[in-house]
C-alpha positions, 0 to 999 in steps of 0.5 A: 737328429733326423733323417735329413740331417746329412743332407742338411750337413752336406749343404752347409758344408758346400757339398753339392745336392742332387735331385733325390736330396732336393726332393726329400727337402722340398717334401720332408723338411719342416719350414723352420729347419730348412729355413735354418739351414738356408740361413747358415748357406746364405751367410757362408755367402755373404758373412755380415748383415748386409741386406742389397737394393737396387732402384730401376724402372721397369717399362714396357717396350710393347704390349704387342705379343705373339707368344700367347702366355695364359698367365698374362693379361697385358698382352694383345695382338697387333690387330688389337689397335685399341690397346696395342702399343708401342712406347715412344721415345718421348715417353723413355725420356720422360719415365728415365727422368722420374726414375734418374731424380729417384735416385735410379740408374738402370731402366728393364726393358722388356716387352712382348713379341712383337712380330714387326720390331726386328733387330735393327729397330731395337738396336735403334732404340738402344742406341738413342736412349744410349745417346741421349742417357750415357750413364743410364744401364740398359737390362733389357729383353731376355731370351725369348725375346732374343730368339724371337728377334734373331727369327723374324730378322732372318738370323736363324733359330741357331746359337751363331743367330742368337750371338749375333743378336746379342752382340749387335744389341751390347754394341747399341747400348745392352748391358746386361740380360734379365732372365725373363721368360724361364717359367718353368723350364720343361718343354711340355710345361711351356707349350701348356702355357705359352704356346708361342714362346721359345721352348727350354732348350733355346731359353738356355742356349740364349743364356749360354751365348750371353754367359761366353760372351761375358754379360751379366744375367739373371734366372728366374722362376715363376712357380704355382701353376701346372707344373709340379715340384719335380718340375721346380727342382729339375728347373733349378737343377738346369740353371745350376748345369748351364751356370757350370758351363760359363768361362771361368771370368764371366759373371753368368747368373748373379741372381735367382729370383723365384715368384708366384704365379698370379693368375686371377682373370687370365686364360690359365684360370678361365680354362683350368680353374688355376688362379695362383696365389701368393702363398707365404710358406710355399715362397719361403720354401721355395726360396730356401731350397733354391738357396741350397741347391744353387750352389754356384749362384751367389745371389737370391733374391726376396721376390716381395711383389706378389707376396708382400714385404712381410713374406720378403723379410722372412724369406731374408732369414731363410736363404735371401740376401737381396730384396730385388727393385722398389719397382718404380714401374710394373704392368705386368702383374698389375694387369690381371685381377691380383688385387695385392699389389705392394708399392714402396718407395726408397725409405719403405724398402730400407725401413723394411730391410732395417725392420728385418734386422738387415742393413740395408745397401743399395746396389746396381745390376752387377750387385757392387755397392753404391 
C-alpha cells in the first residue's frame, strides 16, 4: 500500500475527489496503477465489455473567424478573399448524402466566428437542412459561437441573450450542443491563446443555459500548450461543478473528451516555440484522471484522432468507454503540419475496439445504442 491508496479507495467507492487529491494522482500515481483504478471506476459506470462509437460528419460552416486562436491554422479573416469560404447548401447536400450512405445520422457543424453570419442566417441554414433531411441530427456550434451570434445579433452578452439564441436555434433544428472551444477554462490562458474568443465564464454560462433547456451537451479540453497541470485539474473541477447545477431531469454533459494540442506550423509555435505533440503516457494519464475526477459525467471518450488508435485502445483500459466517431471529415487538425492524422472506417473502428478486448456498439449523440 502506498500513500495514494486512500485516494484510490475513495475514487473506486464513488467518493468525490478534491483539487489536492487530483493533483496527488497527477503528480505521483504510477501510470499503471492510475489506469487500473480508472478502469475500476469505468466498470462501475459501464459494467461489461461494451465500448461505444459513432458515425457522423464534421462539416465546417466557414473558415472565417475573428477569434484569432494561435493554435489554429484553419481560420482566416473575411478580407482574405482567396481563402475565405462559407459552405454552400449544395455542398451540405452532397456531404449529408455521403454520410447517410455510410450509415451516419449526425452532422457536426462547426465554424469560425464569422462577423457577418447572425442568428437569422443560422436559423435559415438549420431549418433548410432539417426540412430536406428531417432525420439528420444537428450537433452544432459551441459556446463561443453562441456567444458571438448573440453579440452580433444585438441580443447582448448575457444569460438571457444566450438563452434566446439557443431557443431559436433549437426551434430551427439544433439537436445538441458540442463542448467546442473550451480549450482550458482559465481566462488568462484563453486571452493568451484566443484573444477574440469568449471567456471561460461565458463558456460556462452558455452551457448552463443549454443544460437548463435540457439540451444534450459534451465537455472538452485541449491540453499540452501553455497551461500547467493545475490548470487542467481546475478545468475538470469547473466542468464537474457546472454539471452539479443542471436540472435533475436534464442530460447536461453526457461526455468528456480531452486531446493534445497539435501546433506544428501554427502561430503559437512560431511565437512561443510550442509545437505540441501526442505523448501517449500523458494522454493516458489525462483520461484516467478525468474518469476519477468527473464523478457526475457518464462517458469518457478516447480521442484517438491526434494520439493514434493504439493510444485510444489503451485508454479503454484506463477509464474511457467510448471511441468517438470515425471522423468522415476533419479540417482543423489537418490544416496544421501534423502528419500523424489517423483515418478509419466503420469496419476499422469495430476491429480496433475488438482488438482492445471489447465489444463495439454503435450509438447516437445521446449515447443510446443503435
